[in-house]
N, C-alpha and C positions, 0 to 999 in steps of 0.2 A: 763505521770507523773511519778517521779522518786519515790523512797522509796520502803519499803517492808511491807508485811503482817506478823504481830505477832499472832499467834494462840496459846491459852493457854487451855490445858486440855489433858485428858486421851488419851494415846495409850496404845493398848493392843492387844491379841490373840484373834481372833474369831474363836471358834471351832464350825463349822457348822455341824449340824445333819439334814439330808433330809429325807424328807417322805419315800423314797425307801430304807432307811436304811444305805446309804452311809454317810461318814463324811469326813471332811478336816479341815484343820487350816489356817487362813489367818490373815494378820495384819488388825486391825481395830480399833475401838475408833471413836466416832464422830468428835471431834476436830482434831484428826490425819487425818481423812478422807477427811476434809475440808482443811487442808494444802496440802494433798497429791494432791487434786483437784485443788487447786489454781496453784501448781507446774505444773500440767498437761497442764494447760490453760496458761502456761508461766510467772506465777507471781512469784516473788522471795519470798518466805515464811520461816519463822522461828518457831519452835514448842518449846514452854516449855512445857515439859510434866515430867512423872514420871515412869521410867522403870527400870528394874532391870539389873545388869550387867551379864546377864545368856543367854541361848541359844535363848530364846524366845526374849529377849531384843536385841540380835544381828540380830534376823529376823526382828524386827521392824525398828531398824536402817538402815539396809540394803535395805528394801522397800521404806523407806522416803528418805533416802539420793540418792538412785536409781533414784527417781523422780526429785530429785534436792531440796528437802526440806533440811534445815540445823536444826539439833537439838541445842537447847541452852546449853551451858555449864553447867554440873551439872544436866542434865536430867537424867542420868542413876544412879541415887542414891537411888532408891527403893530397898528394901530387894529381891524382886522378880517381875517379869512382871506379870501383872494382865491378867485374862483369862475371856471373855465372852463365854457363851455357847448359840448359836442361834439355835432354833430349828424351822425348816420351815414346814409349812404344806402343803397340796396339791396344794394350789395356789401360793406358793412361799413367802408368809408372815412369817415374822421372829418373835418370842417371845424369851426373853432372861433370863439367868441367869448367874450371876455375882460371880467371886471370886477374888476381887480387894481392893486395898488401893489407896489413892489419897493424894499426898502432894506436896510441891515444896521444893525442896533440899535448904538448907541453903547456898550451894554455886552456885546456880543458877546465871548466868549472861547472860544479854540480850543485843543485839545490839541496838543502839541508834536509835531514831526517826522513828518508823514505821508509815506509812501512815495509817494504819486500824490495830485495833486490835481486834480480834474475840474470844470469848469464848462461852461455852455452856455445856449442858448434865451434866454428873455426876461431873466433874470437878468444876462447878458452885454452886453446892450444898452440896457436901460431905466433911465433916470435916475430918482431920484438914486443907486441902488444899482451901477449898472454901473461907475462910476469906482473905487468901493471893491473891486469884484471885479478889476479890472484890476490894481490895486496888489497884492492878496493874491497873484493868480496869478503877477505877475511875480517877486514876493518868493520865491515857493515854488521857483522853478526852482533855487535854491542847493543845495535839498536833495532836491526830488522831481521825479519826472515829472510833466509837464503834459499833461492831455488835454482835447479840446475838441470839443464838437458844436453848430455853429450852431442847428439845429432852429428854422428861422425860423418866426415868427409874423407874416406881413405885416400883419394888422390891427393890431398893435402897433407894429411896428418901422420904420413910415414908408416912404420910397421906398426900392427895391433900392439907389440909390446910396449913401444916407445909412446904410442898414444895412450895405453892404458895407465901409465905413470901419471901422466897429467891428469887424466880423468878422475882416476882415484883420488888424488890429492884434493879435487874440488867437491867429489862425492862426500868426503871425511868432513868438509865443513859446510856441507849443505843440510837444510832442514827438511827439504822436499826434493827428490830426484824423480825426473819423468824421462824414460829411454825407450826406445822401440826395440822390438825383438831383432830386427835386422842389425841394429847397431851392437846388440848385446852379442849376436852370434860372431860379428866381424872381431870385437874385442876379446872374446874368449878364445879367439885362436892362439891368444898369448897365454893362456893358463891350461891346467891340465883338465879342466872341467868343462860343462857345457854352458849354454847361456843361461840356463836356470840357476845353475850354480853360482854363476857370478852375481845374478840378480839378488841372489839370497845372502850372499857375502856382503854385497852393499847394503842391504837392508839392516845389517848388524853392525855397520862400522860408523854410524852417526846419525843418519837421517831419521826422521819421524817414520817415513815410509817410502818405498820406491814403487813407482807405478811403470808397469811394463805394458806398453801398447802393442797390440797384436794385429792391426788392420781391422779386416772384417771379422776376426775373430774375438774382439773386444779389449778390454784393458784388465789388468790384475794388479791391485797393490799389495806388496809384501811388506809386512810389519816385523819390526825386531823381535816379538814374542813368537814369531812363527804363524800368525794370523796370516789368512788372504782373503781379500775381499775382489769379486770378479763381477765386471758388468759385461754385458753383451753389447755388440756395435748395433745400431739399427740398419735394417736393410734398406739400400740406396743404389740407385743407378749411378756408377762412378764415371765422372767426366775426366778428372785427373788427381792425383795425390798431392799436387804442389801445395804446400803450406798446411797440411792437415795435421801433421803433428804440432806445428806451432800454434794452430787455432786451439787444439786440445790443452797445449801448455797454458795458454792464456786463460782458457776455461777453468783450469786448475788452480790458478792464481785467484781468479775471479771468485771461484767457488769458496776457497779457504777464507777469503776477504769477506765475503758475505756471512760466513759462519763465525766470524769474529776470532779468527785463528792466526792473525798476522800480527808481526811485531816482535821483538825481543822478549818482551815482557808476556807475550803469550805462548812462548816457546813450550813450557812444560804443558800446557794445555793441549796445543798442537800434537805433541808427541804421546798424548794420552787420547787421541782420537778415537771415538768408538767407531763399530762396523756400519751403523746406520748413517751418520753423519757422511764418512767417507764413502759409502755407496751412492748416497744422494749427489755428492759432489762429482763423483766419475761417471754416473749416468748422464749428467748434463754435459760434462765434457765430451762424452761419447756422442751426443747429439749435436754438439757444435763441430765436432770432427765430421760427422757424416753429411752435415749441411756444406761444409767446406767443399768435401770430394764432390759433392753433387753438382758442383758448378766450375768453371774454369778458373784457375790461377789461384793466388792466396787471397782469398775473398771470403773472410769469416763472417759470420751473422752478428748483427746488432742484437742488443739485449730485447729491443722490441720484436725482431723476428722470432726470437726464443720464445718470447711470452705468447706469441700468437699460434705457437704449435700446441697440438691437443696434448 
């Protein structure tokens, strides 16, 4: 299948503080990680983002372009490049604090006819850019598959109730949703049900399926007809969880791409996906996520690395 992926959202610098007192800076941001992961898997990817023309912005550009991601024209119009501080606990789990802004530059220009458009996280809910994102994603449905990962950041997204309104509007226009159990648990605080109730409601609101990731407990896809497809997570030694969900998301897009299920003209086929195809895609995603957590930072595998695994 020809075409390219358009990823819309934040690219920033992750300042990582570890439990042993050491620290470092890496390029991050959930959508940027997804674009990077797609490029690692050999997929052409464009990122519409909001970075500054500064040293940290230069680091973002070098990191992404080095993997093969191209930045949309006008992506470096921000006054400065945003920073997220990730504090790791003794298990490697990350909590975040942010110093960032999000918008889409007036001069942003995109390449035509992506086969898939992905967005999520901060960019999909933080003003003033979120409204621009919603318009681009909604218009993209005419030609592209739409994928979405809420990737909640409670410290930036306000109350669960306020965030849920934005999130569910995007769920309704998405063909595929990937969400962690932690994000669902936080968003479900705004409802009368639990995280599983919320995931099932999303699965019947428009997407072909909703994938709930559960860390070491694997991942489950929920389909509108009530089917559930579960895959286990490979057992690995966890270094940290930074970028794991994003690499899973990259793998999900890549897997659907390889199964010839992307593009608006394939929407009906995607929505009729069978259990065996979906299980195969998710199993590969789980392997990608496992490799990512087994090494430091958002460092997803290449397609060659996956091919070398038994």
